[in-house]
C-alpha positions in Angstrom: -3.9 20.9 -32.2 -2.2 17.5 -32.1 -2.5 17.4 -28.3 -6.3 17.8 -28.5 -7.2 14.7 -30.4 -9.0 13.1 -27.4 -10.9 16.2 -26.3 -14.7 16.5 -26.9 -15.8 19.3 -29.2 -17.5 21.1 -26.4 -14.2 21.2 -24.5 -12.3 22.5 -27.5 -14.8 25.3 -27.8 -14.1 26.3 -24.2 -10.4 26.4 -24.8 -10.9 28.7 -27.9 -13.3 31.1 -26.1 -12.0 34.6 -25.6 -10.9 35.0 -22.1 -10.8 31.3 -21.2 -7.2 31.6 -20.1 -6.6 32.9 -16.6 -5.3 36.4 -16.4 -2.2 35.7 -14.3 -1.7 33.7 -11.1 1.1 35.1 -9.0 2.9 33.4 -6.1 2.5 29.8 -7.1 5.8 27.8 -7.3 3.9 25.0 -9.1 2.6 27.3 -11.8 6.0 28.9 -12.1 7.6 25.5 -12.7 5.0 24.6 -15.2 5.4 27.8 -17.1 9.2 27.6 -17.1 9.3 23.9 -18.2 6.3 24.2 -20.6 4.9 21.0 -19.2 2.3 19.8 -16.8 3.3 16.6 -15.0 0.2 14.5 -14.0 0.6 11.5 -11.8 -1.6 8.5 -12.8 -1.7 4.9 -11.6 -2.9 3.6 -14.9 -4.8 0.7 -13.3 -8.2 2.1 -12.4 -11.0 2.2 -14.9 -12.7 4.4 -15.9 -10.3 7.1 -14.6 -7.0 5.9 -16.1 -5.4 2.8 -17.4 -2.4 1.9 -19.5 -2.9 0.2 -22.9 -0.5 -2.5 -24.0 1.0 -0.1 -26.4 2.0 2.1 -23.5 -0.3 5.0 -23.8 -2.9 6.0 -21.2 -6.7 6.2 -21.7 -9.6 7.2 -19.5 -11.7 10.0 -17.9 -8.8 11.7 -16.2 -6.6 11.4 -19.3 -9.1 13.5 -21.2 -9.2 16.0 -18.3 -5.4 16.0 -17.9 -5.1 16.9 -21.6 -7.6 19.7 -21.1 -5.9 21.1 -18.1 -2.5 21.0 -19.8 -4.0 22.9 -22.8 -5.6 25.4 -20.4 -2.2 26.0 -18.9 -0.6 26.3 -22.3 1.7 23.3 -21.4 2.6 19.9 -22.8 1.1 17.0 -20.9 3.6 14.6 -19.3 2.1 11.5 -17.6 4.1 10.2 -14.6 3.4 6.7 -13.4 2.6 6.4 -9.8 0.9 3.8 -7.6 -1.5 3.7 -4.7 1.1 2.7 -2.1 3.5 5.4 -3.3 1.0 8.1 -4.2 1.6 10.5 -1.2 5.4 10.0 -1.2 5.6 10.7 -4.9 3.6 13.9 -4.5 5.8 15.0 -1.5 9.0 14.3 -3.5 7.8 16.5 -6.4 7.5 13.7 -9.0 4.4 15.4 -10.5 2.4 18.6 -10.2 -1.0 17.1 -9.7 -2.3 13.5 -9.2 -5.5 12.4 -10.9 -7.1 9.0 -11.5 -10.0 8.4 -9.1 -8.4 9.6 -5.9 -10.7 9.7 -2.8 -10.6 12.6 -0.4 -9.4 11.3 3.0 -8.4 13.1 6.2 -5.0 11.4 6.1 -4.3 12.6 2.6 -5.7 16.1 3.3 -3.3 16.4 6.3 -0.3 16.8 4.0 -1.7 17.8 0.6 -4.5 19.9 -1.0 -7.5 18.6 -2.9 -9.4 20.4 -5.7 -13.1 20.8 -5.5 -14.7 17.3 -5.8 -15.6 15.9 -9.3 -18.1 13.3 -8.2 -19.3 11.2 -5.2 -18.9 7.5 -4.8 -18.6 4.8 -2.2 -17.4 1.2 -1.5 -19.5 -1.6 -2.9 -18.9 -5.4 -3.5 -18.4 -7.2 -6.8 -18.6 -10.9 -7.1 -19.4 -13.7 -9.5 -23.0 -13.3 -10.5 -24.0 -16.7 -9.1 -22.7 -15.6 -5.7 -24.0 -12.0 -5.7 -27.0 -12.7 -3.5 -24.7 -14.1 -0.9 -22.8 -10.8 -0.5 -25.5 -8.1 0.0 -24.2 -6.9 3.3 -20.9 -6.6 5.2 -22.0 -9.2 7.6 -22.6 -11.6 4.8 -19.2 -10.9 3.3 -17.3 -11.0 6.6 -17.8 -14.7 7.3 -15.5 -17.7 7.6 -15.0 -19.5 4.3 -15.3 -16.2 2.3 -12.1 -14.9 0.5 -12.0 -11.2 0.1 -9.4 -9.8 -2.3 -8.1 -6.2 -2.3 -5.4 -4.1 -3.9 -2.9 -2.6 -1.5 -2.1 1.0 -0.6 -5.3 2.9 -1.1 -8.8 3.3 0.4 -9.8 -0.2 -0.7 -7.3 -1.8 1.6 -8.1 0.7 4.4 -11.8 -0.2 4.2 -11.2 -3.9 4.0 -8.8 -4.0 7.0 -11.3 -2.0 9.0 -14.3 -4.1 8.0 -13.1 -7.6 7.5 -12.1 -9.7 10.6 -13.6 -13.2 10.0 -13.3 -13.7 6.2 -9.9 -14.4 4.7 -8.3 -11.2 3.3 -5.8 -11.5 0.5 -3.7 -8.8 -1.2 -3.3 -8.7 -5.0 -0.8 -6.2 -6.1 -1.8 -5.9 -9.8 -5.1 -4.0 -9.9 -5.3 -4.6 -13.7 -5.8 -8.4 -13.1 -7.5 -8.5 -9.7 -10.9 -9.1 -11.1 -9.7 -12.1 -13.0 -8.9 -13.7 -9.6 -12.6 -13.5 -8.8 -13.7 -14.9 -12.2 -11.3 -17.8 -11.8 -12.6 -18.6 -8.3 -9.4 -17.8 -6.4 -11.3 -15.1 -4.5 -15.0 -14.6 -3.8 -15.5 -10.9 -3.6 -13.8 -7.5 -3.8 -15.0 -4.3 -2.2 -14.1 -1.3 -4.2 -15.5 2.0 -5.5 -19.0 1.4 -6.9 -18.1 3.2 -10.1 -15.4 0.5 -10.7 -17.8 -2.3 -9.9 -20.1 -1.1 -12.7 -17.2 -0.9 -15.2 -15.7 -4.3 -14.3 -19.1 -6.0 -14.5 -19.5 -4.7 -18.1 -16.0 -6.0 -18.9 -16.4 -9.4 -17.2 -19.9 -10.9 -17.8 -19.2 -13.4 -15.1 -19.1 -10.6 -12.5 -22.0 -8.6 -11.0 -21.8 -5.3 -9.2 -23.7 -5.7 -5.9 -26.0 -2.7 -5.0 -23.7 -0.1 -6.5 -26.4 2.5 -6.0 -26.4 1.8 -2.3 -22.7 1.7 -1.4 -21.4 1.0 2.2 -19.7 4.4 2.4 -19.7 7.7 0.7 -16.6 9.6 -0.4 -15.7 12.3 -2.9 -13.2 12.0 -5.8 -10.9 15.0 -6.4 -7.4 15.8 -7.7 -4.5 15.7 -5.3 -2.2 18.8 -5.2 0.9 20.0 -3.4 0.2 22.5 -0.6 0.1 25.4 -3.0 -2.9 27.6 -2.4 -2.7 29.6 -5.7 -2.3 26.4 -7.8 -5.4 25.0 -6.1 -7.3 28.2 -6.9 -6.1 28.0 -10.5 -7.2 24.3 -11.0 -10.5 24.9 -9.2 -11.1 27.9 -11.5 -10.5 25.6 -14.5 -12.9 22.9 -13.2 -15.5 25.6 -12.5 -15.3 26.8 -16.1 -15.7 23.3 -17.4 -18.7 22.6 -15.2 -20.3 25.9 -16.2 -20.6 25.0 -19.8 -21.3 21.3 -19.2 -18.0 19.9 -20.5 -17.0 18.3 -17.2 -20.4 16.5 -17.0 -20.0 15.4 -20.6 -16.6 13.8 -20.0 -17.8 12.0 -16.9 -20.8 10.6 -18.7 -18.7 9.6 -21.6 -16.5 7.3 -19.5 -19.0 6.2 -16.7 -22.4 6.5 -18.1 -23.5 8.4 -15.0 -24.2 12.1 -14.3 -22.1 13.5 -11.5 -24.0 14.6 -8.4 
């Protein structure tokens, strides 16, 4: 039971219910590897609250750390966290560095062209975050995309894709460390960042100087899911697990625990 120390009681009850383990899933190279090694390798960036982040001591915390532990337990495997990054995410998956990637990944056509996604966990979209005294200046994309405004973005993911597609007049700067990017706004070295609305809420709580701008009315809509190799049986197995969590309310409980919001 030492691997279950972070899991909610409701989730533990699910794992102990008779018949909660899948009967047998044939024909999956991923599941075969997991069973043979006795470990589930989960790719996490460790820089995106509330999904996953790395503490100074070196261990990972977050919504998807809880769910990674739960999935490993459901597969009767030991959890192994593999560090990945947004610029290398797809290459790391293709090279087999992990069995599944978690941590707030948005479903995109480009990613879906070479990989599978699980059923979505929640829906989100891009919204601004800025210093509170400037929040009224950045209500719309037109107000953000102006000369004299500095927009900061982390490279390699959907934030950069959105910024490059939407920003042409403002100054766009890349900041490679997502863990410190919001401090750049606090210190005045950037004016605004456009990221997932869920992250703007979390960062506004952590940095009182910052305000999430209209997070309930984001500029876009996208769904978050887990990224998988093109292994149909493995996808069915993980979707089955997610469905069982949702059926008893455990998935919703974990999402609310880390975000304060109920999934749509």
